N, C-alpha and C positions, 0 to 999 in steps of 0.2 A: 739699226741705225748707227753710224760711225760718229766720231767726236769730230767736229769741225773747230779748226782754230783760225780766227781772221787775223791776216796781217794789219799793221797800222795803217797802211796806204789804202787798203780796202775800206777800213773803217772811216778813214778820212773822207772818201767819197761821199758817204751818208752823213757827213758832218759831226761825227764822233771823233772829235779831236784831243780831248783834255786826256790826261793819264787815268782819271777815274772813269770816264766814260769808255775808255778803251779797254780797262779792267773789266768794267760790268759787261760788255758786249764782246769780248774776246772769244766766248765759246757758245755764242747763240747758234740756235739751229739755222741752218741755211736758209729756210724760208720765213722765218719770223719777220722780216720786214718787207717780204714780198706781198705785191696786191693780191688779193683773195682771187680775182679773175685769172691770175697768172700762176697759181699754185698747183693746180692739177696738171698743166703741161710742163711744168718743173719736176714735179713728181715723176710723170711718165717719163721724162727725159733721164732722170737720174736712175729710174728702175732699168732702162735700157744700158746705161752707162755701166751699172753694177753687175746685172746679170748676163748682158750679151757684149760687153766691151765695146759698146757703139759711142763713139765721142760726143759729147754734149755741147751743142752750139745754140744758145737760146737767149732771146731777148726778154727781159721781165721788168716790170716796174717795182722799185724799191723804195720804200718810205725813208725820206731823209729825217735829221734831226728837227730841222724847222719846219716839216709839215707836207711839202709837196712830194710827189712821187717823182723819181729820176727813172729815165729809161737806161737800164743796165745791160750790157752784154755780158754772158756768162760762159766761159768754155771750161770744158773737164775732160779728163782723160785719165785712164787707168794704164801705167806703163807696163811693158812686157812681163816684168817679174811680179806682177799682180799687187805692187806696193800699194799704198795709199792713195785715194784720188786727189789729183791736184786740179784746183780751179783758178781761174783768171777772171778777175771781175774788171770790167771797164766802163766808164760812163759814156754813153751815147750823147750826142749834142742835144741841149734843150732838156728842159722837165716838162711833166705832164700837168 
């Protein structure tokens, strides 16, 4: 497993906006807040990304600070120089 560093903007999607919250969650594991029913699909996609360099495009439910799960879209890729995986997280409309 590699180290994940969350940007402030991604943490803000989940309602983690205070400096203390962002410090606490800055290095959380990628699937820490992912709904249990979405974790196996996320892990399979991450494996394909890491081992086969197949870009990741997946929707997962992520737990927000206030409780409800938010539908998030996660894109990931490894660049040609095999540098660290870069992920983009964006919120889909509505919550679950």
